[in-house]
N, C-alpha and C positions, 0 to 999 in steps of 0.2 A: 210541416214546412218551417225552416228556421226563419228568424226575424230578418236576417240579411237577405235571404231569398225572397221573402215576402215583400220587402222594400224594393228589391229589384223588379219584381213583377208589377207592383203598383206603379213604379216609375215608368215602365213601358206603357202602362195604360194612362199615363199623364196624371198620376195620383201620388200622394205620399211625399216623403222627404227627397227621394230621387228626382221627382219632378221639380221640386223647389230648387235643387242644385242645377238642373238643366236649364230652368228658366233664367237663373242668374247668368249662366254661361251664354245663353242665347240672346241676351239683351243686346240690341244693335243700335248703332247710330243711324239716324235718318236725316239726310241733307235735303231740305225742301227748297226748290227753286220757287220762292214765294210769289213772284210776280206772275207766274203761270196760273195761280189759283185765286187771284183777287176776286174773281166773279163768284167763287163759292162763298168766300167770307163776306162779301158785300153783294148780295143777290139782286141788284137793281134791275136786272133783265128778267128775273123770274116773274111769272104772271102775278103771283101773290104779293109782290113788292114793287110792282111797276109804278104805283102811285104814291109810294112811301116818301116821306120827307128824309132829308139827309141825316138828321139826328136819329130817326127811327132806324135807318139803315146802319148807323153806327152801333145802336143797341143790339141789332141782329148780329153784327160783326163780333161783338163781345161774346154773345152766346155761342156762335159757331167756332170761335177761337177756343173757347173752353171745351166744346165738344170734341174738337180735333185733338187738343192736348190730353183730354181724358181718354180718348180712343187710343192714342199712342201709349199711354201708361198701361192700359189694359193689355196691350199686346207686346209689352216690353220693348218699346221703341223710345229712343232718346232723340227728339227732333231738334234740328238746327235750321233756322230760317234765314235764307240769304236774300237780302235786298240790295241789289247792285245797280248803281246809276253811273257806271263807268263808260268806257268807250263804246260807241256804236259805229258799225261799218257804214259806208255811204249808202249801201243798199238798205240796211235797216233804218237809217235816218230818213230815206226817201219814203219808206213804208209808213214810218211814224208820222211824217208830215202829211201824207195822203189821208191818214185817218183823222188828223186834226182838221184838215180842210173839209172833210166830209161832215164833221161835227158842226162846223160853221154853216155850211150850206143847208144841211138838214135841220139845223137848230136843235140838235139833240146830242148831248154828251151824257152817257148813261151813268158814269161814275161821279161821285162827289169830289170836290176839290181836294187834292193831295191825299187821295185814298190810300196810296201805297205807304205813305208815312204814318197815316192813322193806323193802318194794320200793323205796322212794325211797333208802334207805341202800345197798342192793345196786347199784342203777343208778349211784349217785354214786360208789361205790367202784370201779366198772368204767369210770369216766371219762366217764359221760354227763352232759349238762347237765340238772340237776334244778331245777325252779322250784317253790317252795312259798309262794304268796301267801296265807298263813294268817291274816294280821293284818287282814283286812277286818272292818268293824264289823257284827257279826251283828244288831245292833238297828236298823240303818238299811236300810229296804227299798229305798233308792236305790242301795245298794252292788251291785257287779256279781256275777253268778253265775259259776260255773266256766266255762260255755260262753262267756261274754263275755270272760273272761280269755284263754281259748284263742284266740278270734277276734282279740283285740287283739294278741296275740303274733304270730300269723300275719301280720298286717298290718305289724308292726314288723320282721319278718324278711324281708319282701319285698325282693328285689334285682333283679338282671338277669332273674331268673325268679321266678314266683310261688311262695311257700311252700305247703306242703301241710298239711292238717289231717287227723289220724287220730282219728276220734271216732264212736261209735255214737249220739251224742246228737242228736236232731232239732233241738234248740235252735240248732245251728250255722246253720240255714237262715234264721233270723229277722234276722240282722244285715245291714242294708241297705247298709252300707259295705264289706262283704266281697264283693269282686267275683269273677268266674270260679268260682262255686260248683261248677258241674258238673265242672270240671277239678281243683279243689283239694281238695274235701271227699271223703275216703275213710272208709268205715265199718268196714272190717275188713282183715285181712291174712292172707297165707299165705306159704309158702316154696317156692321152686323146688328142684329136685333138687340144685342146686349151692349151696344155702343162701341165695341171694339173696332179699330180701324182695319180695313181690308185694302191692301195695296194691289193695284191692277198692273200687270206686266205689259210691256210693249209687245206688239205683234210683229212689227216690221223693224228689222235690225239692219237694213241696207244702209251702208255708209254712202252719202251723197255729197260729202264735202271733203276738202283736202285734210288729211290727218294732221293733228297737232298734238303737242305734249302738254298735259296739265301740270306736270311737275315744274315747268318753267315759271309758274306763278310763285312769287315770294309771299309767304304767309305772314300776316301781321294781325293775329287774332285780338290782341289787346286794343289796337286801333280800330279794328272792324267792329268790336263790341262796344265801342264808345258811341253813345246816342248822338245822332246828327240828323240834320235836314239836308235837302239837296238844292238849296237856294242857288249856290254858285258851283260851277265846274271850272276850276282855274279862274280865268278872268272873263268868263262868258256866262250869260244867263239865257238859256234856251227853254222856253215854256210854251205850252199849247193854250188851251182854253180852260178857264176856271170853271165854266158851267156851259149851259146850252144857249147863252144869250149874247154871244159875240156879235152876231149879225144884227140883232135888234137893239142892243144896248151898248155895244162896244166891248172890246176885250178888257176885262178887269185888270189884267196884267199891265196894260198900257195906262189905265187910269191911276194905278198904284205906283207908277214910275217915280214920282217925287219922293215917296217914302223909301224906295230902293236907293235913290241917289243919296239920301241921308245915311242909309245903311252902308253903302259903298264908302262914304267918307269916314264913317266910324271904323270900318275895317281897314282903313288906310289905303284904299284903292284910288287911283287917279281917274280911271274910266273902266267901263265894262261893256263888252259887245253884247247887245241884246238882240235876240231873234224871237219874234212873236207873230202869230198870224192875225191879220186884221181883214175886215170885210170892206171892199171898195164898192160903194153904192153906185158909182158911175159905170163901172165895168160889170157890176153884179157878180163879182168873183172874189176869191180869197187871194190876198197878197201876203208875203212874208216881209214884215218890217225888220230890217237888219241894220242897226245903227250903233254907233259908239256913244254910250251915255256917260257923261262926265259926272263925277261925284259932286254932291252939293249938300252941305250940312244945314240948309235952311230949316228943315223939319226935324232936326236932331232931337229936340226935346220930346217929340211925339214917340220916339222909339223907347223912351223911358216910361211912357204913360199909355198903355194899350187902349184904355178907354177913350182917351182923346184922339188917338190914332184911328180908332174905329169910327168915331164921329167924323173925323176929317175925311176919311175915305167914303163914308156914306154921303157926305155933302158933295165931294168931288165926283162921285158916281151918280150924276143927276139925271141920267136918261130915264124916262118913265118906264115902269115894268110893262111888258107887252104880253098879251095872251096869244096862244098859238093852238095848233091842233092838239098839242100834247100837254100844254100847261095853261092853267088859268092865271090871271094877274096875281092872285093871292099866292099860288104856287111859285110863280116867278119871283115874287118878293122873298119868299122863304129860302129858295135856293140861292138867290143872289146875296142875301144877308149871310148865309152860311159861308159862301165864298169870300165875302168881305172879312168875316171873322177869322177864317183860316189863313187868309193872306196876311192880315195884321199880326196874328199870333206867330206866324212863321218868321216875320222880320224881327219882332220883339224878342222871340225866343232865341233867335240867332245871336242877337246882341247879348242876351243873358249868358249864353254859352261862351261868347268871346270874352266876357268879363270874369270868367271863373276858371280856375285851374282844376276844378273837381270833375274828373272824367266820368264820375258815376251820376251825373245829372240825369234826371228822370224825363224820358221822352214824352211820357203821358202828360207831363205838365203843359206841353204845347197844346194838347187837345183840351185840357181843362181850361187853359187860358181862352181858347176859342169859344168854349161853352159859356164862360163867364161873360163874354162880349155879346154873343148872339142872343137877342131877346126871344128867339124861337126855340132855343135849346131846352 
């Protein structure tokens, strides 16, 4: 048998130089709807991690992010992780508010404060392509939703082979310009024994929403790849619970408001509309505080000194830690301290970003700042 015929035969068996050529050709882009899979990377609901501290969960997140990226590499996939905090429909916002209200009443928020930004930072630190199209206009109902952004990126990354979408969101099916849906849309993943990523296809492809076009989205990859937080959406601040203790200790986002007022002043904003859930002890129910907060630079110096800002917030957040069916007082202190550190780091990091023209600022610095503040890290 000639060497050429031998190579062809080995190639068909997945061996030899022919296989190497085919592997290069078959390398595909994978667009990951990252918010769908936060619970994998941060397994706070898994039995083995139910009692873990937030910094322990962060360490697990780092390990699982590495496993996912290594699994992609083994099966010749180039992943792109989409973290979108853009427009939400009224229906989606109602569902989001209902989940936040449940957290208050049950005194249980499973995920650590700002877990989505932490995941984006960890993935980016490990070399992944992270896209954060957070600057969509939340007041414009014509603006694209997250699914539309994911679908648009998938089309943009199409090459010799079709890119793949990893998303559990049924919305992916509605985009009429997204071809080959049965082949390209995957709803979950697993790992083989050798660590290679296995993508699991959707079973149900029934379209239950009005068709839309993903190509209507304007791509801005440079801006989307610029590290950023989600502190503000336009001139509004909409936030849920930092932790499980809104009912017993108050919502930390309310306690931290004077720091945000200094942040607004530094950013040149006159006022910001804030929407935050609070617990009403008289009605024994959740209310949504929606007020216009005026900028105030009284605490401006603290934004330049994270350690002093952390001390200030710890003093202002003076409700005693409460034990519950799920948390001891010690665990309450640990989780609350984590939330305080992440909150202060968010505001101080935002100022650092505003003061620099370097668009390659490192998002993981935000996490490192929080770690340096929290005595439990």
